[in-house]
C-alpha positions as CSV (number, residue, x, y, z in Angstrom):
1,M,-6.4,-12.9,32.3
2,A,-8.0,-10.8,34.8
3,T,-10.9,-11.8,36.8
4,P,-13.8,-9.5,38.1
5,T,-11.7,-9.0,41.3
6,G,-8.9,-7.3,39.3
7,K,-6.6,-10.3,40.0
8,S,-5.0,-12.5,37.2
9,Q,-5.7,-16.1,37.4
10,A,-2.2,-16.3,39.0
11,G,-3.3,-14.0,41.7
12,Y,-1.2,-11.0,40.7
13,E,-2.8,-7.4,40.9
14,L,-3.0,-6.1,37.4
15,G,-5.4,-3.2,37.6
16,R,-5.3,0.4,39.4
17,P,-2.6,1.3,41.8
18,Q,-3.0,-0.5,45.2
19,G,-1.5,2.4,47.2
20,R,1.4,0.4,48.6
21,C,5.1,0.2,47.5
22,A,6.0,-3.2,46.3
23,I,9.5,-2.9,47.9
24,T,8.7,-1.2,51.3
25,G,5.1,-2.2,51.7
26,Q,4.5,1.5,52.9
27,V,1.5,3.5,51.8
28,I,2.0,5.7,48.8
29,E,-0.1,8.9,49.7
30,P,-2.6,10.1,47.3
31,G,-1.1,12.8,45.2
32,S,2.5,11.4,45.5
33,K,4.5,10.5,42.5
34,F,5.6,6.9,42.2
35,M,6.9,4.5,39.7
36,A,4.7,1.8,37.9
37,A,6.6,-1.0,36.4
38,L,5.3,-3.9,34.1
39,R,7.4,-7.1,34.4
40,E,7.3,-10.3,33.0
41,T,7.0,-13.5,35.5
42,P,6.6,-17.1,34.6
43,A,2.8,-16.7,35.4
44,G,2.5,-13.7,32.8
45,F,2.7,-10.0,33.3
46,E,2.7,-8.2,36.7
47,R,2.3,-4.6,37.5
48,A,4.3,-3.2,40.4
49,D,4.0,0.2,42.1
50,V,7.2,1.6,43.9
51,S,7.6,4.6,45.8
52,M,10.2,7.2,44.5
53,E,12.3,6.7,47.6
54,A,12.5,2.9,47.0
55,W,13.0,3.0,43.1
56,D,16.6,2.5,43.1
57,Q,16.2,-0.7,45.2
58,F,13.8,-2.3,42.6
59,G,15.1,-4.9,40.6
60,R,14.7,-4.3,37.0
61,G,16.0,-7.6,35.3
62,D,12.4,-8.7,34.3
63,V,10.9,-5.3,33.6
64,I,9.5,-4.7,30.2
65,A,8.6,-1.1,30.7
66,F,8.2,1.6,33.6
67,W,6.8,5.0,34.0
68,Q,6.2,7.8,36.4
69,T,2.8,8.6,37.6
70,V,0.9,10.1,40.6
71,M,-1.2,8.1,43.2
72,P,-4.9,9.0,42.7
73,V,-6.8,10.8,45.4
74,G,-9.6,9.0,47.1
75,E,-11.9,7.0,45.0
76,Q,-11.1,9.2,41.9
77,K,-10.7,7.0,38.8
78,K,-7.2,8.1,37.6
79,R,-6.4,7.7,33.9
80,I,-2.7,7.2,33.8
81,F,-1.2,8.4,30.7
82,V,1.5,6.0,29.3
83,D,3.3,7.5,26.6
84,D,3.9,6.0,23.1
85,E,7.5,5.2,23.5
86,V,6.4,3.0,26.6
87,L,4.0,1.2,24.3
88,C,6.6,0.9,21.5
89,T,9.2,-0.6,24.0
90,I,6.8,-3.3,25.2
91,F,6.0,-4.0,21.6
92,E,9.8,-4.5,20.9
93,R,10.6,-6.4,24.0
94,L,8.0,-9.0,23.2
95,N,9.5,-9.5,19.7
96,D,10.8,-13.0,20.5
97,T,8.0,-14.4,22.5
98,T,6.5,-17.7,21.6
99,E,3.9,-18.0,24.4
100,P,0.4,-17.9,23.0
101,A,-0.9,-15.4,25.6
102,K,2.0,-13.0,25.0
103,L,1.7,-13.4,21.2
104,N,-2.1,-12.4,21.6
105,F,-1.1,-9.6,23.8
106,R,1.6,-8.3,21.3
107,F,-0.8,-8.6,18.3
108,V,-3.3,-6.3,20.1
109,L,-0.6,-4.1,21.2
110,G,0.5,-3.8,17.5
111,L,-3.0,-3.2,16.4
112,I,-3.1,-0.3,19.0
113,L,0.2,1.1,17.7
114,M,-1.1,0.8,14.0
115,R,-4.2,2.7,14.9
116,K,-1.8,5.3,16.4
117,R,0.0,5.3,13.2
118,L,3.4,4.5,15.0
119,I,4.0,1.1,13.2
120,V,3.4,0.3,9.5
121,C,2.4,-3.0,8.0
122,E,4.3,-3.4,4.8
123,T,3.7,-7.0,3.8
124,T,2.1,-10.2,4.9
125,R,3.1,-13.8,4.4
126,S,1.9,-17.4,5.4
127,Q,4.3,-19.5,7.1
128,Q,3.3,-23.0,8.7
129,D,-0.4,-22.2,8.6
130,R,0.3,-18.8,10.3
131,E,-0.2,-15.4,8.9
132,I,2.8,-13.2,9.7
133,W,2.8,-9.4,9.1
134,A,6.1,-7.6,8.4
135,V,5.9,-4.2,10.3
136,R,8.3,-1.5,11.1
137,F,8.2,1.7,13.1
138,R,7.4,4.9,11.3
139,G,10.5,6.6,10.2
140,K,12.8,3.5,10.8
141,D,13.7,0.7,8.3
142,T,14.1,-2.3,10.6
143,R,11.3,-4.9,10.0
144,M,9.8,-7.0,12.8
145,D,7.4,-9.9,12.4
146,L,3.9,-9.6,13.9
147,I,2.1,-13.1,14.1
148,N,-1.5,-12.8,13.7
149,P,-3.1,-15.3,16.0
150,N,-6.4,-15.0,14.3
151,L,-8.1,-14.0,17.5
152,G,-11.9,-13.9,17.5
153,E,-13.7,-10.6,18.6
154,S,-14.2,-11.8,22.1
155,E,-10.5,-12.8,22.3
156,I,-9.4,-9.4,21.2
157,G,-11.7,-7.8,23.8
158,E,-10.1,-9.9,26.6
159,V,-6.7,-9.2,25.5
160,T,-7.5,-5.3,25.2
161,Q,-9.2,-5.4,28.6
162,H,-6.0,-7.2,30.0
163,L,-3.7,-4.5,28.4
164,G,-5.9,-1.8,29.7
165,E,-5.8,-3.3,33.3
166,I,-2.0,-3.4,33.2
167,L,-1.7,0.1,32.1
168,S,-4.5,1.4,34.2
169,E,-6.3,3.2,31.2
170,E,-8.7,2.4,28.5
171,V,-7.3,1.6,25.2
């Protein structure tokens, strides 16, 4: 969960681009293209910004998703467009997660994908006092389980804010 400083409780930067390459430490100049990556660490999710020149050196073993973007100019608030394919990839990659924070994250991401009409909820069932939704991507037959963690309104808001901070856009 992010604090008001933009750092997660584990100390990782999650929000907007910080202007430095995670590999070289060099400044990524405003207006320059770079790669943003979302990776999974033992402490949670971490965003890493990497210059185009250093991208080949970036280890992708724990990367859930990545996208190309442009470093904002000055204090301009940049809304980075993360395409639907990236969101769907993140959703699929978290299919086997059992950690509560990641289940919450995946559930809210699933709600966003439903709102975008990219996934469809076909049925629900109860299993061990948990509600499980059977969902599938529109146009595909493969079903996936989406566990409803029964989040309260404030918890959904927190997870949505966290998702927005990672992706640097309002969701």
